[in-house]
C-alpha positions as CSV (number, residue, x, y, z in Angstrom):
1,M,249.9,-97.6,42.4
2,S,252.5,-98.4,45.4
3,T,255.8,-99.1,44.8
4,F,258.3,-101.0,46.8
5,A,259.7,-98.0,47.9
6,G,256.2,-96.7,49.7
7,V,256.3,-100.5,50.7
8,R,259.4,-100.6,52.6
9,A,258.5,-96.8,53.8
10,A,255.2,-98.3,55.3
11,T,256.9,-101.7,56.8
12,G,259.7,-100.3,57.9
13,L,263.4,-101.0,56.7
14,V,264.3,-103.5,59.8
15,R,262.8,-106.5,59.2
16,P,261.4,-107.6,63.1
17,G,263.0,-110.8,65.0
18,H,261.3,-114.4,65.1
19,N,260.9,-113.0,68.8
20,H,259.0,-110.2,67.7
21,G,256.7,-110.4,71.2
22,C,253.7,-109.7,68.6
23,K,250.4,-111.6,70.5
24,P,247.2,-112.9,68.4
25,V,245.4,-110.5,67.1
26,E,242.3,-110.9,64.3
27,V,244.0,-108.5,61.9
28,I,240.1,-107.5,60.0
29,P,237.0,-109.7,61.2
30,G,237.8,-113.4,60.5
31,V,241.8,-112.7,59.4
32,W,244.0,-113.9,62.8
33,T,247.7,-114.3,62.7
34,A,249.9,-115.9,65.7
35,H,253.4,-116.5,66.3
36,F,253.3,-120.3,65.7
37,H,254.0,-121.0,69.0
38,D,251.2,-119.2,70.2
39,T,248.2,-122.3,68.4
40,E,249.9,-125.2,68.4
41,T,247.4,-127.1,69.5
42,R,243.5,-127.4,69.8
43,D,243.3,-126.3,72.9
44,T,246.0,-123.0,72.3
45,L,244.0,-122.1,69.1
46,K,240.8,-122.1,70.8
47,A,241.8,-120.3,73.8
48,I,242.8,-117.7,70.6
49,S,239.1,-117.7,69.4
50,E,236.5,-120.4,68.9
51,N,235.6,-119.3,66.5
52,I,238.3,-120.5,64.8
53,T,236.9,-122.9,61.9
54,V,240.2,-122.8,58.9
55,V,244.2,-122.5,59.6
56,V,246.6,-121.8,57.0
57,N,249.9,-122.9,57.6
58,A,252.7,-121.2,55.8
59,A,255.9,-123.0,56.8
60,T,255.9,-126.8,56.6
61,D,259.4,-126.7,57.1
62,K,258.5,-125.1,60.9
63,C,255.0,-126.1,61.1
64,A,254.2,-129.4,61.3
65,T,250.7,-128.9,60.9
66,K,248.7,-130.8,58.8
67,A,244.9,-131.6,58.0
68,G,243.9,-133.0,60.9
69,S,246.4,-131.5,63.8
70,Y,243.3,-129.9,65.2
71,G,240.6,-132.5,65.5
72,D,237.3,-131.9,64.5
73,G,235.4,-128.8,63.0
74,V,239.3,-127.0,62.2
75,D,240.3,-127.4,57.8
76,V,244.1,-126.7,57.6
77,V,245.2,-125.7,54.4
78,V,249.0,-126.3,54.3
79,V,250.9,-124.3,51.6
80,E,253.2,-127.0,51.1
81,G,257.2,-125.9,50.0
82,L,256.7,-122.0,50.3
83,L,260.4,-120.8,52.0
84,D,260.9,-117.4,53.2
85,D,264.6,-116.0,52.6
86,P,267.9,-117.8,54.2
87,E,268.5,-117.0,57.5
88,A,271.8,-115.1,56.3
89,L,269.8,-112.8,54.5
90,K,266.9,-112.2,57.9
91,K,269.6,-111.8,59.6
92,L,271.2,-109.0,57.0
93,H,267.4,-107.4,56.5
94,A,267.2,-107.4,60.7
95,M,270.5,-104.8,60.8
96,P,270.1,-101.5,61.1
97,E,270.5,-98.9,58.0
98,G,273.9,-97.9,58.2
99,P,277.6,-98.9,56.8
100,E,278.0,-101.9,58.8
101,K,274.6,-103.4,56.8
102,E,275.9,-102.5,53.6
103,A,279.7,-104.3,54.8
104,A,277.4,-107.4,55.2
105,K,274.9,-106.9,52.2
106,A,278.8,-106.9,50.3
107,A,279.8,-110.3,52.0
108,L,277.2,-112.2,51.2
109,P,277.2,-115.5,49.1
110,V,275.1,-116.2,46.1
111,F,272.4,-118.2,47.0
112,E,271.8,-121.5,45.4
113,Q,267.3,-121.1,43.9
114,C,266.8,-123.6,46.7
115,E,267.4,-121.7,49.0
116,C,265.7,-118.7,48.2
117,A,261.9,-117.4,49.0
118,G,259.8,-119.3,47.3
119,N,256.5,-118.0,45.3
120,A,253.4,-117.3,47.5
121,R,252.0,-115.8,44.5
122,K,250.6,-118.9,42.9
123,D,248.5,-119.7,46.3
124,F,246.7,-116.2,46.9
125,E,243.7,-117.4,45.0
126,R,243.9,-120.6,46.4
127,V,244.3,-118.9,50.3
128,N,242.4,-116.2,49.3
129,T,238.9,-119.0,48.7
130,A,239.6,-120.3,51.9
131,I,239.1,-118.1,54.2
132,D,236.2,-116.6,52.1
133,A,234.5,-119.8,52.6
134,A,235.1,-119.9,56.9
135,K,233.3,-116.3,56.7
136,S,230.8,-117.3,54.9
137,A,230.1,-119.7,57.1
138,G,230.3,-118.3,59.7
139,G,233.9,-118.8,60.9
140,S,237.1,-117.1,61.4
141,S,240.1,-118.2,60.0
142,M,244.1,-118.2,61.7
143,V,247.0,-117.5,59.1
144,Y,250.3,-118.1,60.2
145,C,254.0,-119.3,59.3
146,Y,257.1,-119.9,62.4
147,A,256.6,-115.5,63.3
148,S,254.6,-114.5,60.9
149,I,256.9,-111.8,59.6
150,S,257.2,-112.9,56.2
151,R,254.9,-115.6,54.7
152,S,252.1,-115.9,56.3
153,V,251.9,-111.6,56.2
154,A,252.1,-112.1,52.2
155,F,249.4,-113.7,52.1
156,L,247.2,-112.0,54.5
157,L,248.3,-108.7,52.3
158,A,247.0,-110.3,49.7
159,Y,243.2,-110.7,50.8
160,M,243.4,-107.8,52.8
161,M,243.7,-106.3,48.8
162,K,241.7,-108.7,47.1
163,D,238.8,-108.0,49.9
164,Q,239.0,-104.5,50.4
165,R,240.1,-103.4,46.9
166,I,243.1,-101.6,48.4
167,T,246.9,-101.3,47.4
168,L,249.4,-103.0,49.2
169,E,251.1,-99.7,50.4
170,N,247.1,-99.4,52.2
171,A,247.0,-103.1,53.8
172,I,250.2,-102.8,55.6
173,K,248.9,-99.6,56.7
174,Q,246.0,-100.9,58.3
175,M,247.6,-104.0,59.0
176,R,250.8,-103.0,61.2
177,P,249.2,-101.0,63.7
178,K,247.7,-104.6,64.6
179,W,250.5,-106.6,64.2
180,D,254.2,-105.4,64.4
181,A,255.7,-107.2,62.7
182,T,254.5,-107.0,58.8
183,W,257.4,-107.7,57.2
184,P,256.9,-109.9,54.0
185,N,260.3,-109.5,52.2
186,D,261.5,-108.3,49.5
187,S,260.5,-111.5,46.8
188,F,257.1,-111.1,48.5
189,V,256.4,-107.7,48.2
190,K,257.9,-107.5,43.8
191,Q,254.9,-111.0,44.6
192,L,252.6,-107.7,46.1
193,L,253.0,-105.6,43.8
194,E,252.6,-108.1,40.3
195,Y,249.5,-109.2,42.2
196,E,248.1,-105.3,42.4
197,K,248.5,-105.0,38.9
198,E,246.6,-108.4,38.1
199,L,243.3,-107.0,40.2
200,G,243.8,-103.6,38.2
201,I,243.9,-101.4,42.4
202,S,246.7,-99.4,40.1
203,K,244.3,-97.9,37.4
204,E,241.2,-98.2,40.0
205,A,242.7,-96.4,42.8
206,V,241.4,-92.8,43.6
207,S,244.0,-89.7,43.9
208,V,243.7,-89.0,47.5
209,P,244.6,-85.7,48.9
210,I,247.8,-85.1,51.4
211,D,246.8,-84.8,54.4
212,P,249.0,-81.8,56.0
213,A,251.4,-82.1,58.6
214,P,251.2,-81.8,62.5
215,E,250.9,-78.5,64.0
216,G,254.0,-76.7,64.9
217,A,255.9,-79.6,62.9
218,V,259.1,-78.9,61.2
219,E,259.7,-80.1,57.8
220,M,263.0,-81.8,56.3
221,K,262.7,-82.4,52.6
222,V,265.3,-85.0,51.8
223,T,267.3,-84.7,48.4
224,A,269.4,-87.2,46.3
225,K,272.1,-85.4,46.6
226,K,272.8,-85.7,49.9
227,S,273.8,-89.4,51.3
228,S,271.1,-91.0,54.0
229,N,273.7,-91.5,56.4
230,F,273.0,-86.9,56.0
231,Y,269.3,-86.8,56.7
232,V,269.5,-89.1,59.6
233,R,272.0,-87.2,61.2
234,A,269.9,-84.0,60.4
235,A,267.1,-86.0,61.9
236,T,268.7,-87.0,64.8
237,S,269.7,-84.2,65.3
238,F,266.1,-81.5,65.1
239,L,264.6,-84.3,67.7
240,K,267.9,-84.5,70.0
241,G,268.0,-80.5,70.0
242,M,271.5,-79.4,69.8
243,E,273.6,-77.3,72.5
244,A,274.8,-74.0,71.9
245,K,278.4,-74.1,69.7
246,P,280.9,-70.7,70.3
247,A,283.0,-69.9,67.0
248,N,286.5,-71.6,66.1
249,E,287.8,-69.3,64.1
250,A,291.3,-71.4,63.6
251,K,288.6,-74.2,62.0
252,G,286.8,-72.0,60.5
253,L,283.1,-72.5,62.2
254,E,281.1,-70.0,62.9
255,A,278.9,-69.8,66.5
256,L,275.7,-72.1,66.7
257,E,272.5,-71.2,68.4
258,A,271.2,-73.9,70.6
259,K,268.6,-75.0,69.7
260,A,265.6,-77.3,71.4
261,P,264.4,-80.4,70.7
262,V,261.1,-80.3,68.0
263,E,258.1,-82.9,68.5
264,A,256.6,-83.7,65.9
265,L,259.4,-83.9,62.1
266,R,257.6,-84.6,58.5
267,I,260.2,-86.0,56.7
268,S,259.8,-85.8,52.6
269,G,261.5,-86.9,50.0
270,L,260.8,-87.4,46.2
271,G,261.9,-89.6,43.4
272,E,265.0,-91.1,43.7
273,A,265.7,-89.2,47.3
274,V,262.1,-91.2,49.0
275,H,264.6,-93.9,50.0
276,A,267.0,-91.3,51.5
277,A,263.7,-90.2,53.5
278,V,262.9,-93.4,54.0
279,C,266.0,-94.4,55.6
280,A,266.3,-91.0,57.8
281,A,263.3,-91.8,59.4
282,T,263.3,-95.7,59.8
283,E,266.3,-95.2,61.9
284,V,265.8,-92.3,63.9
285,E,262.9,-94.6,65.3
286,A,265.2,-97.3,65.3
287,Q,267.5,-95.2,67.5
288,G,264.2,-94.8,70.0
289,L,264.0,-91.0,69.2
290,C,260.3,-91.1,67.9
291,T,258.1,-93.2,66.4
292,I,256.3,-93.0,63.4
293,T,252.6,-91.9,63.1
294,R,251.7,-91.7,59.7
295,I,253.1,-92.3,56.4
296,Q,251.7,-90.5,52.9
297,T,253.0,-91.8,49.6
298,A,251.7,-89.7,45.9
299,Y,252.6,-89.3,41.8
300,I,252.6,-86.0,41.1
301,T,253.0,-83.9,38.5
302,M,256.2,-82.6,37.5
303,N,257.3,-79.8,34.7
304,D,261.2,-81.6,33.3
305,S,262.1,-79.1,30.3
306,S,258.8,-79.6,27.2
307,R,257.2,-82.5,29.0
308,A,255.5,-83.1,32.3
309,V,256.4,-87.0,33.9
310,S,255.0,-88.6,37.6
311,C,257.4,-88.2,40.3
312,A,256.4,-90.2,43.4
313,Q,256.6,-88.9,46.9
314,I,256.7,-90.0,50.3
315,L,256.3,-87.8,53.5
316,I,256.9,-89.1,56.9
317,D,255.8,-87.8,60.0
318,V,257.0,-88.6,63.5
319,K,256.4,-87.3,67.4
320,R,258.6,-87.1,69.8
321,K,259.8,-89.8,72.1
């Protein structure tokens, strides 16, 4: 079963910018995505792949493509009126985690319903059917919105979930190495989580063993007893190393030995600590200190007094740059 925290661990907490620079890519066989500017004309579309016979336009407010835009042999499926988040909310989500982001969140205005992200879920099956039809006829599909960060990504993930019978988290983990700008907004994540339940994937999911940490990796276990910022600083210290410091009797500080930076770090958290673990990993990656190499999520059984309870777990492996 996917969780919201697990999804954000897989996408990262920071929304990519519209100029992310990802090149057109075949996410899975027969299904492509790209920035709209790379697909505006028949020539640019066919330069990506001659085999594209279906285009899905998920952003009619920014992309004018409609039936006939690409000439004969290319059908256009239009998802009418689907909005992404308001610009102010996009800018907030593009900020790194920390006090400034929290302050910006508190200052957000109340958005009118007509300004908010729409219901992509109602069109999942229509888009899935169009993609399947193209593949059955030997063609391919191109799915885009304006920057293909959120709206089109929601449809791509929905298709992958149904086609491969995989969870949302696993679909993201499969897509993001090919298309780094994989970041459905919070509303679409919730709709995709509902779709996962509707498909019955969570009920059929098989428990997957946790892979061991990379050889020589240091494990940093995150708890809910301390703030996310505390663990960001701790992860930073692990990856940067620490200089030796003499004792300071006046301040009651003991001497500290120098510590070399670690090459690999596993950040793990249980239950309420999952969010702090995600914050720590994504922030040190945003600082350019490391690369997230693997994310694993699980539900483990723990004893709570006289009963057994399931608890979400996340393990994030990072490698120092």
